[in-house]
C-alpha positions in Angstrom: 22.7 35.6 -0.3 20.2 37.8 -2.4 16.6 37.9 -1.4 15.7 36.0 -4.5 18.0 33.1 -3.6 16.6 33.1 -0.1 13.2 32.8 -1.2 14.0 29.9 -3.7 15.7 27.8 -0.8 12.7 28.5 1.6 10.2 27.3 -1.0 12.3 24.2 -1.9 12.6 23.3 2.2 9.0 23.7 2.4 8.2 21.8 -0.8 10.3 18.9 0.7 8.8 19.1 3.9 5.5 18.5 2.3 6.7 15.9 0.2 8.1 14.0 3.0 5.0 14.2 5.2 2.9 12.8 2.2 5.6 10.2 1.8 5.2 9.1 5.5 1.4 9.1 5.4 1.3 7.0 2.6 4.1 4.9 4.2 1.7 4.2 7.1 -1.2 3.6 4.6 -2.7 7.0 4.1 -3.6 7.3 0.4 -5.5 10.7 -0.8 -9.0 10.3 -1.9 -7.9 11.5 -5.4 -5.5 8.7 -5.7 -8.0 5.9 -4.4 -9.5 3.5 -7.2 -12.8 2.3 -7.1 -16.5 2.9 -7.9 -19.0 5.2 -6.2 -21.8 4.3 -4.0 -24.6 7.0 -2.9 -26.1 6.3 0.5 -29.2 8.0 1.6 -29.6 9.3 5.3 -32.2 11.2 7.3 -29.2 13.3 8.7 -25.4 13.4 8.5 -25.1 11.9 11.8 -21.4 13.5 12.3 -20.1 12.0 9.0 -17.5 14.1 6.9 -15.7 13.8 3.9 -12.5 11.7 4.6 -14.6 9.5 6.8 -14.2 5.6 6.7 -16.5 3.2 5.0 -16.5 -0.4 6.8 -18.1 -3.9 5.6 -18.3 -5.8 8.7 -15.7 -3.8 10.4 -13.1 -3.8 7.7 -12.1 -0.7 5.9 -13.3 -0.6 2.0 -13.3 3.0 1.1 -13.9 6.7 2.3 -16.3 9.2 2.1 -16.2 11.4 -0.8 -18.9 14.0 -0.4 -21.6 14.8 2.0 -24.6 16.8 0.5 -27.9 17.8 0.9 -30.8 16.5 -1.6 -32.8 19.4 -2.2 -35.6 17.5 -3.5 -36.1 15.0 -0.7 -34.6 16.8 2.1 -32.6 13.8 2.8 -28.6 13.8 3.2 -26.6 11.9 0.6 -23.3 10.5 1.7 -21.3 9.4 -1.7 -18.8 7.0 -1.2 -15.8 5.7 -2.9 -15.7 1.9 -2.6 -12.4 0.3 -3.3 -12.0 -1.6 -6.4 -12.7 -5.3 -6.3 -15.0 -5.1 -3.4 -18.5 -6.3 -4.1 -21.6 -4.9 -2.0 -25.0 -6.8 -2.1 -27.9 -4.5 -2.8 -29.7 -5.8 0.2 -26.9 -4.7 2.7 -27.7 -3.1 5.9 -26.1 0.3 6.1 -26.0 2.2 9.4 -23.7 5.1 11.0 -21.4 4.0 13.7 -20.4 6.7 15.8 -18.2 6.0 19.0 -19.0 6.8 22.3 -16.0 8.4 23.5 -13.9 10.3 20.7 -13.3 9.6 17.3 -15.1 10.1 13.9 -18.2 8.6 12.7 -17.8 6.0 9.9 -20.7 4.1 7.7 -20.8 0.4 8.4 -22.0 -2.1 5.9 -23.5 -5.2 7.7 -23.8 -8.6 6.0 -24.7 -10.8 8.7 -28.4 -10.5 8.3 -28.0 -11.8 4.5 -28.8 -15.3 3.0 -26.3 -17.0 1.0 -28.1 -16.2 -2.4 -28.1 -12.2 -1.2 -24.5 -12.2 -0.6 -23.9 -13.5 -4.0 -25.3 -10.3 -5.5 -23.6 -7.0 -6.3 -24.4 -3.4 -6.7 -23.8 -1.8 -10.1 -20.3 -0.2 -10.2 -21.2 2.7 -12.6 -21.8 5.3 -9.7 -25.7 5.1 -9.8 -26.0 2.5 -7.2 -28.1 4.2 -4.2 -28.5 2.5 -0.9 -30.9 3.4 2.1 -28.9 4.1 5.5 -30.1 3.9 9.1 -29.1 6.3 11.9 -29.5 4.1 14.8 -30.6 4.9 18.1 -31.2 2.9 21.3 -34.7 2.4 20.6 -34.2 1.8 16.9 -31.5 -0.9 17.6 -33.6 -2.7 20.1 -36.5 -2.9 17.7 -34.2 -3.9 14.9 -32.9 -6.7 17.0 -36.5 -7.6 18.3 -37.4 -7.8 14.5 -34.6 -9.8 13.8 -35.4 -12.1 16.5 -38.9 -12.3 15.4 -38.2 -13.1 12.1 -36.3 -16.3 12.8 -39.3 -17.9 14.7 -41.6 -16.5 12.0 -39.8 -18.4 9.2 -39.8 -21.3 11.1 -43.4 -21.1 11.7 -44.1 -20.5 8.2 -41.8 -23.7 7.2 -44.0 -25.5 9.9 -47.1 -24.3 8.0 -46.1 -25.3 4.8 -45.0 -28.8 6.2 -48.4 -29.3 7.9 -50.2 -28.2 4.7 -48.3 -30.8 2.7 -49.2 -33.4 5.5 -52.8 -32.4 5.5 -52.9 -32.9 1.5 -51.3 -36.2 2.2 -53.6 -37.4 4.6 -56.3 -36.2 2.3 -55.2 -38.3 -0.5 -54.9 -41.0 2.0 -58.5 -40.7 3.1 -59.8 -40.9 -0.4 -57.9 -43.8 -1.0 -59.2 -45.4 2.1 -62.8 -44.4 1.3 -62.3 -46.0 -2.1 -61.1 -49.1 -0.5 -63.9 -49.2 1.9 -66.7 -48.1 -0.3 -69.7 -50.5 -0.4 -69.9 -52.2 -3.8 -71.7 -55.4 -5.1 -69.9 -58.2 -6.3 -72.2 -58.7 -9.1 -71.2 -55.0 -10.4 -67.5 -56.0 -10.1 -68.1 -59.5 -12.1 -70.0 -57.2 -14.8 -67.2 -54.8 -15.0 -69.1 -51.6 -13.7 -67.0 -51.2 -10.6 -63.6 -52.0 -9.7 -63.1 -54.7 -6.7 -62.2 -53.2 -3.1 -61.9 -54.5 0.2 -65.6 -54.7 0.9 -66.3 -56.9 -2.2 -63.1 -59.1 -1.1 -64.8 -59.5 2.2 -68.2 -60.3 0.5 -66.8 -63.0 -1.3 -64.9 -64.6 1.5 -68.1 -64.6 3.6 -69.7 -66.4 0.6 -66.9 -68.7 0.4 -67.1 -69.3 4.5 -70.9 -69.9 4.2 -70.4 -72.5 1.6 -67.6 -73.8 3.6 -69.7 -74.3 6.6 -72.5 -76.1 4.7 -69.8 -78.3 3.3 -68.6 -79.0 6.9 -72.1 -79.6 8.3 -72.8 -82.0 5.3 -69.5 -83.9 6.4 -70.4 -83.9 9.8 -73.7 -85.4 9.3 -72.1 -88.2 7.2 -69.6 -88.9 9.6 -71.9 -89.0 12.5 -74.5 -91.2 10.8 -74.1 -94.6 12.9 -75.1 -96.7 9.9 -72.6 -94.8 7.6 -69.9 -95.4 10.1 -70.8 -99.2 10.3 -71.1 -99.5 6.8 -67.4 -98.0 6.4 -66.0 -100.2 8.9 -67.6 -103.4 7.2 -66.1 -102.0 3.8 -62.9 -101.7 5.3 -63.0 -104.9 6.9 -64.0 -106.4 3.4 -61.3 -104.4 2.0 -58.8 -105.7 4.1 -60.0 -109.4 3.6 -60.0 -108.8 -0.2 -56.5 -107.7 0.2 -55.1 -110.5 2.0 -57.2 -112.9 -0.6 -55.6 -111.2 -3.2 -52.2 -111.5 -2.0 -53.0 -115.2 -1.5 -54.5 -115.4 -4.8 -51.1 -113.9 -6.5 -49.2 -116.2 -4.6 -51.1 -119.2 -5.8 -51.3 -117.5 -9.2 -47.6 -117.3 -9.2 -47.1 -120.9 -8.3 -49.6 -121.9 -11.1 -47.9 -120.1 -13.5 -44.6 -121.5 -12.5 -46.4 -125.2 -12.7 -48.0 -124.2 -16.0 -44.6 -123.2 -17.6 -43.6 -126.7 -16.7 -46.5 -128.6 -18.0 -47.6 -126.0 -20.8 -45.8 -128.1 -23.5 -47.7 -131.2 -22.9 -51.1 -129.6 -22.2 -50.5 -127.8 -25.4 -49.9 -130.9 -27.6 -52.9 -132.7 -25.9 -55.2 -129.9 -26.6 -54.1 -129.4 -30.2 -54.7 -133.3 -30.7 -58.3 -132.9 -29.3 -58.9 -130.0 -31.6 -57.6 -132.0 -34.7 -59.5 -134.9 -33.4 -62.7 -132.6 -32.9 -62.2 -131.2 -36.4 -62.1 -134.4 -38.1 -65.2 -135.5 -36.2 -67.0 -132.4 -37.3 -66.0 -132.9 -41.0 -66.9 -136.4 -40.5 -70.7 -135.5 -39.1 -70.9 -132.9 -42.0 -70.6 -135.6 -44.5 -73.0 -137.7 -42.7 -75.7 -134.7 -42.7 -75.2 -134.3 -46.2 -75.6 -137.9 -47.1 -78.7 -137.8 -44.9 -80.2 -135.0 -46.7 -80.2 -137.1 -49.8 -82.6 -139.1 -48.0 -80.1 -142.1 -47.9 -80.3 -144.6 -44.9 -82.1 -144.3 -41.5 -80.5 -141.2 -40.5 -81.6 -139.7 -43.9 -85.0 -140.2 -42.7 -84.4 -139.0 -39.4 -82.8 -136.0 -40.7 -85.7 -135.3 -43.1 -87.1 -133.6 -40.0 -86.1 -130.0 -40.5 -86.0 -129.1 -36.7 -83.6 -131.8 -36.0 -81.4 -130.8 -38.9 -81.0 -127.3 -38.0 -80.0 -128.1 -34.3 -77.5 -130.6 -35.3 -76.2 -128.2 -37.9 -75.8 -125.4 -35.4 -74.2 -127.5 -32.6 -71.6 -128.4 -35.4 -70.8 -124.7 -36.4 -70.8 -123.9 -32.6 -68.2 -126.6 -32.0 -65.8 -125.6 -35.1 -66.1 -122.1 -33.5 -64.9 -123.4 -30.1 -62.0 -125.0 -31.6 -60.9 -122.1 -33.6 -61.1 -120.0 -30.4 -59.0 -122.5 -28.7 -56.3 -122.2 -31.1 -56.4 -118.6 -30.9 -55.9 -118.9 -27.1 -52.8 -121.1 -27.6 -51.2 -118.6 -30.1 -51.9 -115.8 -27.8 -50.0 -117.5 -25.0 -47.2 -117.9 -27.4 -47.3 -114.0 -27.8 -47.2 -113.3 -24.5 -44.4 -115.0 -23.7 -45.2 -118.2 -22.3 -42.8 -121.1 -23.5 -45.3 -122.9 -25.8 -43.9 -125.5 -27.9 -45.4 -127.5 -30.8 
């Protein structure tokens, strides 16, 4: 084998070994940084704190990328850690970034902590154009203690702020209630309310109630004085006794009236005929009397001489007229009985 052939064989063997090693590394999850897809995020730290390129970037303990570059910013004197974040991973702008350095062995890593964020903050995300900048923290024992203490204080402080807000709302509510109670109990005149100058409230209602009670008290006193009057009580007793007696008499009268009406229905026909005959006789007598008076006015006979006296004539004429009216009224009474349902027959 010539020298050239031997060199080619050694080169191919070495290349195969490198490719095999890369394949094994990729098989176990290693991906070269130039092959990783994602976006860049820069973290600013006061010092590198053992961070190196190829270091891991974790989000709540989960690997989400690698450190691409560690460089010093000449303008600020701070260390900028350029990280490649895996595609599809969203990082909120308010995420807490710190350097995680294990106590025994291992390399340092960047740790993104979301435990202190609110749900609204977690739904936000950094720009993926490579310009995002986060401020990181290099934890120390005192710093971590202060951070935990601040977190412990923030919780009660927020609760205290909520309590203050609730107290303020309660105070405003009670102020409104106090104003309403003042309006309800403010002294107002009923005359102003009646005139429309002011609205009615509890004081005016109580004032009107006092007036009505005073009027009722006066009325009660009057009734008491009326009831306590012995003469009045005696009169009332006598009146009640009379009313009772009148009621009894009325009942008896009604009974008698019913009996009378019953008898009257039986005899009404005969009575009616008798009264009608009498009325006819009276009417004839009246007519004859008028004729006699007419003859007497002519001066005929002794009656004529007597009737020449004007006073006697007038008296007799009035008597005749009244008798005629009485007969007509009686006829009307008979007709009324018939109209009211009494069984009158002619």
